[in-house]
C-alpha positions as CSV (number, residue, x, y, z in Angstrom):
1,X,221.5,-117.5,52.0
2,X,222.7,-121.1,52.0
3,X,220.2,-123.9,51.7
4,X,219.6,-125.7,55.0
5,X,220.9,-129.2,54.9
6,X,218.3,-131.9,54.9
7,X,218.0,-135.1,57.0
8,X,219.3,-136.9,53.9
9,X,222.3,-134.6,53.7
10,X,223.3,-134.8,57.3
11,X,222.4,-138.5,58.0
12,X,222.9,-140.3,54.7
13,X,223.1,-143.8,56.3
14,X,220.4,-143.1,59.0
15,X,217.8,-141.7,56.7
16,X,216.9,-145.0,55.0
17,X,216.6,-146.6,58.4
18,X,214.2,-143.9,59.5
19,X,212.0,-144.4,56.4
20,X,212.0,-148.1,56.9
21,X,211.1,-147.8,60.7
22,X,208.2,-145.5,59.8
23,X,206.9,-148.1,57.4
24,X,207.3,-150.8,60.0
25,X,205.5,-148.6,62.6
26,X,202.5,-148.2,60.2
27,X,203.3,-144.6,59.3
28,X,204.8,-144.7,55.8
29,X,203.5,-141.1,55.2
30,X,205.8,-139.8,57.9
31,X,208.7,-141.7,56.5
32,X,208.1,-140.0,53.1
33,X,208.7,-136.6,54.7
34,X,211.9,-137.3,56.5
35,X,214.6,-137.3,53.7
36,X,213.9,-133.7,52.6
37,X,213.1,-132.1,55.9
38,X,215.7,-129.5,57.0
39,X,217.8,-130.1,60.1
40,X,217.3,-126.7,61.8
41,X,218.5,-127.2,65.4
42,X,219.6,-129.7,68.0
43,X,218.6,-130.5,71.6
44,X,220.7,-128.6,74.1
45,X,220.3,-131.0,77.0
46,X,224.0,-131.8,76.9
47,X,223.6,-135.5,77.5
48,X,226.3,-137.7,75.9
49,X,223.7,-140.1,74.5
50,X,221.3,-137.5,73.0
51,X,221.1,-136.9,69.2
52,X,217.7,-135.3,69.3
53,X,217.3,-132.9,66.3
54,X,214.6,-130.5,65.1
55,X,213.2,-130.3,61.6
56,X,211.2,-127.2,62.5
57,X,212.0,-124.4,64.9
58,X,211.9,-125.8,68.5
59,X,208.8,-124.8,70.5
60,X,209.3,-122.2,73.2
61,X,207.3,-124.2,75.7
62,X,205.3,-127.3,74.8
63,X,204.0,-128.4,71.4
64,X,200.6,-127.2,70.4
65,X,197.4,-129.2,70.1
66,X,197.8,-131.7,67.2
67,X,201.1,-133.0,68.6
68,X,201.8,-136.7,69.0
69,X,204.8,-138.9,69.4
70,X,205.5,-142.0,67.3
71,X,207.9,-144.5,68.9
72,X,209.8,-146.3,66.1
73,X,210.6,-150.0,66.4
74,X,214.4,-149.5,66.4
75,X,216.7,-152.4,67.1
76,X,219.4,-150.0,68.4
77,X,218.7,-147.0,70.6
78,X,215.5,-145.1,71.1
79,X,213.9,-143.2,68.2
80,X,210.7,-141.1,68.6
81,X,209.2,-138.8,66.0
82,X,207.5,-135.6,67.2
83,X,204.7,-134.9,64.9
84,X,202.5,-131.8,64.8
85,X,199.5,-131.7,62.4
86,X,201.0,-134.8,60.7
87,X,204.3,-133.1,60.0
88,X,207.5,-134.4,61.5
89,X,209.0,-131.6,63.6
90,X,211.7,-133.4,65.5
91,X,213.4,-136.7,65.8
92,X,214.4,-137.8,69.3
93,X,217.3,-140.2,69.2
94,X,219.0,-141.7,72.2
95,X,221.9,-144.1,72.5
96,X,222.9,-143.9,68.8
97,X,226.5,-142.7,68.8
98,X,226.7,-143.0,65.0
99,X,223.8,-140.5,64.7
100,X,225.2,-138.2,67.4
101,X,228.6,-138.1,65.6
102,X,226.9,-136.8,62.4
103,X,224.8,-134.3,64.4
104,X,227.9,-133.1,66.3
105,X,229.7,-132.5,63.0
106,X,226.7,-130.6,61.5
107,X,225.6,-128.7,64.6
108,X,228.4,-128.8,67.2
109,X,227.2,-128.8,70.8
110,X,227.1,-125.3,72.2
111,X,226.7,-123.7,68.8
112,X,223.0,-123.0,69.3
């Protein structure tokens, strides 16, 4: 079985920005996780501006207790980390066409 591609593999330019944004948001420990997390799925909402991706299997309903969101201080777009028990399980990205293009190439819309 092939190794799942990591955030660093799929988003080589964006990963450093995520790590820096975590540091600036006061959560450097979350930023340390991001580069090696697997990209396992994408949001299926179909919105043209959505590049939300999961680093753990998506929840069937809502996230369990221990979930929190961390809004990152991005200068472009909206970036929110979904964190469960201090592990990044998803990265919500809106209005970042550069990130969406990379996600589309890795996990084409409708392939999930």
